[in-house]
C-alpha positions in Angstrom: -239.3 -200.3 -58.6 -241.5 -199.1 -55.4 -244.3 -201.6 -54.3 -247.5 -202.5 -56.1 -249.0 -200.3 -53.1 -247.6 -197.2 -54.1 -249.1 -198.1 -58.2 -252.1 -198.3 -56.5 -251.9 -195.2 -53.9 -250.6 -193.1 -57.4 -253.6 -194.6 -59.6 -256.2 -193.3 -57.1 -254.5 -190.3 -57.0 -254.8 -189.8 -60.7 -258.3 -190.7 -60.7 -259.1 -187.9 -58.7 -256.9 -185.1 -60.4 -257.9 -186.3 -63.8 -256.9 -188.6 -66.9 -254.6 -187.4 -69.5 -256.4 -184.7 -71.7 -256.9 -187.4 -74.5 -260.9 -186.1 -75.1 -259.1 -182.5 -75.9 -256.1 -184.5 -77.6 -258.4 -185.5 -80.1 -257.0 -185.6 -83.5 -259.1 -183.6 -85.6 -257.5 -183.3 -89.1 -258.4 -179.9 -90.3 -255.8 -177.2 -91.2 -255.9 -174.3 -88.8 -257.4 -172.4 -91.6 -261.0 -174.0 -90.4 -260.8 -173.0 -87.1 -259.9 -169.1 -88.1 -262.3 -168.6 -90.6 -264.8 -169.1 -87.9 -263.0 -166.5 -85.8 -263.1 -164.6 -88.7 -266.5 -164.8 -88.8 -267.0 -163.5 -85.5 -264.7 -160.6 -86.1 -266.5 -159.2 -89.7 -269.3 -156.4 -89.1 -272.6 -157.7 -90.1 -273.1 -155.5 -93.3 -269.7 -157.1 -94.6 -270.8 -160.6 -93.6 -274.1 -159.8 -95.2 -272.0 -158.9 -98.6 -270.1 -161.5 -98.5 -272.9 -164.2 -98.4 -274.8 -165.2 -101.7 -277.6 -163.1 -101.3 -275.4 -159.8 -101.5 -277.0 -157.0 -103.9 -279.8 -157.0 -101.8 -279.8 -153.5 -99.8 -277.8 -153.3 -96.7 -280.3 -152.7 -93.8 -277.8 -152.9 -90.9 -279.2 -155.7 -89.5 -277.3 -158.9 -87.9 -276.2 -161.6 -90.2 -278.6 -164.1 -90.2 -278.5 -168.1 -89.7 -278.9 -168.7 -93.7 -276.0 -166.2 -94.2 -274.0 -168.1 -92.1 -274.5 -171.6 -93.2 -274.0 -170.1 -96.8 -271.0 -168.4 -95.8 -269.4 -171.7 -94.2 -270.4 -173.7 -96.6 -267.9 -171.7 -99.3 -265.0 -171.3 -97.0 -263.4 -174.2 -98.9 -263.4 -172.8 -102.7 -260.9 -170.1 -102.3 -258.0 -172.5 -102.2 -256.6 -172.0 -99.2 -257.9 -175.0 -97.3 -255.8 -177.0 -100.0 -253.2 -174.6 -100.1 -252.8 -175.1 -96.1 -253.7 -178.5 -96.2 -250.9 -179.3 -98.8 -248.3 -177.3 -96.5 -249.0 -179.6 -93.5 -247.8 -182.6 -95.8 -250.9 -183.6 -97.4 -250.3 -184.6 -101.0 -251.8 -186.7 -104.1 -254.7 -188.9 -102.8 -254.8 -188.1 -99.3 -254.5 -183.9 -100.0 -257.9 -184.4 -102.1 -259.5 -186.6 -99.4 -258.7 -183.7 -97.1 -260.0 -180.7 -99.2 -262.9 -183.2 -99.7 -263.9 -183.8 -96.0 -263.2 -180.2 -95.2 -265.8 -179.5 -97.7 -268.6 -182.2 -96.7 -267.8 -181.1 -93.1 -268.8 -177.5 -93.7 -271.2 -177.9 -96.3 -273.2 -180.3 -94.2 -276.7 -178.5 -93.4 -276.9 -180.6 -90.0 -273.2 -179.6 -88.9 -273.3 -175.8 -90.3 -276.4 -175.1 -88.5 -274.9 -175.9 -85.3 -271.9 -174.1 -85.8 -274.2 -170.7 -87.4 -276.0 -171.1 -84.2 -273.3 -170.7 -81.5 -271.4 -168.5 -83.6 -274.4 -166.1 -83.5 -274.9 -167.2 -79.6 -270.9 -165.5 -79.5 -272.2 -162.9 -81.6 -275.1 -161.8 -79.3 -273.0 -161.8 -76.2 -275.0 -165.1 -74.9 -273.4 -167.9 -73.1 -272.8 -170.5 -75.7 -272.5 -174.6 -74.8 -269.1 -174.1 -76.3 -267.3 -171.0 -75.4 -264.2 -170.5 -77.7 -265.4 -170.1 -81.5 -261.9 -172.1 -82.5 -262.9 -175.4 -81.0 -266.7 -175.2 -82.7 -265.7 -177.9 -85.6 -263.6 -179.9 -83.3 -266.5 -180.4 -80.3 -269.1 -181.7 -82.3 -267.0 -184.3 -83.3 -266.6 -184.9 -79.7 -270.1 -184.7 -78.9 -271.0 -187.2 -81.6 -268.1 -190.0 -81.0 -270.6 -191.8 -77.9 -273.4 -192.4 -80.7 -270.9 -194.4 -83.0 -271.1 -198.0 -83.0 -268.2 -200.2 -81.1 -266.4 -200.8 -84.4 -266.3 -197.1 -85.4 -265.7 -195.9 -81.8 -262.7 -198.4 -81.4 -261.0 -197.6 -84.5 -261.3 -193.5 -84.0 -259.6 -194.2 -80.7 -256.9 -196.7 -82.6 -255.8 -193.8 -85.1 -256.0 -191.5 -82.5 -253.3 -193.5 -80.6 -251.5 -193.4 -84.2 -251.9 -189.7 -84.2 -250.2 -189.1 -80.7 -247.2 -191.4 -81.5 -246.7 -189.2 -84.1 -246.3 -186.2 -83.3 -242.9 -184.5 -81.9 -242.7 -185.7 -78.3 -243.0 -181.7 -76.7 -246.0 -181.5 -78.5 -247.5 -184.6 -77.7 -246.9 -184.3 -73.8 -248.5 -180.7 -74.3 -251.0 -182.4 -76.0 -251.8 -184.8 -73.5 -251.7 -182.6 -70.9 -254.4 -180.4 -73.0 -252.4 -177.0 -73.1 -251.6 -176.6 -76.8 -254.2 -174.0 -78.4 -256.7 -174.9 -81.0 -254.7 -174.0 -83.7 -251.6 -175.3 -82.7 -253.2 -179.0 -82.2 -254.9 -178.4 -85.0 -251.4 -178.0 -86.9 -250.1 -180.6 -84.7 -252.4 -183.3 -85.5 -252.8 -182.6 -89.3 -249.1 -182.9 -89.5 -249.3 -186.2 -87.7 -252.3 -187.7 -89.4 -251.0 -186.7 -93.2 -249.0 -189.7 -92.9 -252.1 -192.4 -92.5 -252.2 -194.7 -95.9 -255.4 -193.6 -97.7 -257.4 -196.2 -97.0 -257.1 -195.5 -92.9 -257.7 -191.9 -93.8 -261.0 -192.2 -96.0 -262.1 -194.4 -93.0 -261.2 -191.6 -90.5 -262.9 -189.3 -92.4 -266.0 -191.2 -92.9 -266.3 -191.8 -89.0 -265.4 -188.1 -88.4 -268.3 -186.8 -90.4 -270.9 -189.5 -88.7 -269.5 -188.2 -85.4 -270.2 -184.7 -86.3 -273.5 -185.2 -87.5 -274.5 -187.2 -84.8 -273.1 -184.4 -82.2 -274.8 -181.6 -84.1 -278.2 -183.7 -83.9 -278.1 -185.1 -80.6 -275.7 -183.7 -78.3 -273.0 -185.3 -76.2 -274.2 -189.3 -74.8 -274.1 -189.4 -71.4 -273.8 -193.2 -69.4 -276.5 -193.8 -67.1 -274.5 -192.6 -63.7 -274.3 -196.7 -62.4 -272.8 -197.6 -66.0 -270.7 -194.6 -65.7 -269.0 -195.4 -62.6 -268.2 -199.1 -63.8 -266.8 -197.7 -66.8 -264.6 -195.4 -64.8 -263.9 -198.6 -62.4 -262.8 -200.5 -65.7 -260.9 -197.9 -67.2 -259.0 -197.4 -63.6 -258.6 -201.3 -63.6 -257.0 -201.8 -66.8 -254.8 -198.6 -66.9 -253.5 -200.1 -63.1 -252.8 -203.3 -64.6 -251.0 -202.2 -67.6 -248.7 -199.7 -65.7 -247.9 -201.9 -62.8 -246.5 -204.7 -65.3 -244.0 -201.9 -66.7 -240.6 -201.5 -65.5 -241.1 -197.7 -65.2 -244.0 -197.9 -63.4 -243.4 -195.7 -60.7 -242.0 -192.8 -62.6 -244.9 -193.2 -64.5 -247.6 -193.6 -61.9 -246.1 -190.1 -60.7 -246.6 -188.3 -63.9 -250.5 -189.4 -63.7 -250.4 -188.3 -60.3 -249.1 -185.1 -61.4 -249.7 -184.9 -65.2 -249.1 -180.7 -65.1 -246.3 -181.2 -64.0 -244.6 -183.8 -65.6 -242.2 -183.5 -68.5 -243.2 -183.5 -71.9 -241.8 -186.9 -72.3 -243.4 -188.5 -69.5 -246.9 -186.9 -70.1 -246.6 -188.3 -73.8 -245.5 -191.8 -72.4 -248.5 -191.4 -69.9 -250.8 -190.2 -73.0 -250.0 -193.2 -74.8 -249.9 -195.9 -72.0 -253.5 -195.2 -71.0 -254.6 -195.4 -74.3 -253.3 -198.0 -75.3 -254.2 -200.0 -71.6 -258.3 -198.9 -72.7 -258.0 -200.5 -75.9 -257.5 -203.8 -74.3 -260.7 -203.8 -72.9 -263.7 -205.9 -74.9 -267.2 -205.6 -75.7 -269.6 -203.5 -73.7 -266.6 -202.9 -71.2 -264.6 -201.2 -74.2 -267.6 -199.5 -75.6 -268.6 -197.9 -72.4 -265.1 -197.0 -71.5 -264.7 -195.1 -74.8 -267.9 -193.7 -74.3 -266.8 -192.1 -71.1 -264.1 -190.9 -72.7 -265.8 -189.4 -75.1 -268.0 -187.5 -72.5 -267.0 -183.6 -72.6 
């Protein structure tokens, strides 16, 4: 093993080049059909979209689909049974399947969340630059934006489940998730398969936190720490990760992964992501709170 000076140098290198992609790795327990449905909405011509909305039967004016039409459409996506079928295929069964289906319905029928998504879908249709460039990330990003507004107990729980889900993924998928190079649909599938293994109470609590985070994200946008607190949070993250890695027998290899994460093997990237989040979760109080907010900032 190399000496502590190498460890400090490698960690500083990683600090310059970025952390494991834990924000985009976040486990969003939705089947891929939910993301695909939004993309389909973008591709449906306005008259066809209007006919699929509750106001169908009114004369087709050829006008662009309205925000209300999109909100109504989103609220009905779960009704045709495809969400249930996809979640069952991903490993959800029994009470956990019912929880997952109900969660999908709650997310897409919530007026605040649906309105947020509709606004951004319309921005894409109008060729304007939306806050979120890719439609597949709409549901996921609104959760990310709301995480920083949660109380610490929920924020800690959320990231604790993230760690469990990451550990349950196949190594190759885990490594790609940490690097952030999994397509959104693949990420949705991989995280859903892993999350289906959670116990019922854990899944229920996780869904409750996701729903609240999405509502807060839609209402308030991302929470950002003041510059001084953000710098302190980064320093706390740097310090605890450095200490954690320095105590490991594979410190040199792990630091090499951090310093050049995009070139690390899937196994090494996966280990780096797990060690990173485990280390951060050892912080306490306001230091932990600010660190998790900083990690949640898009």
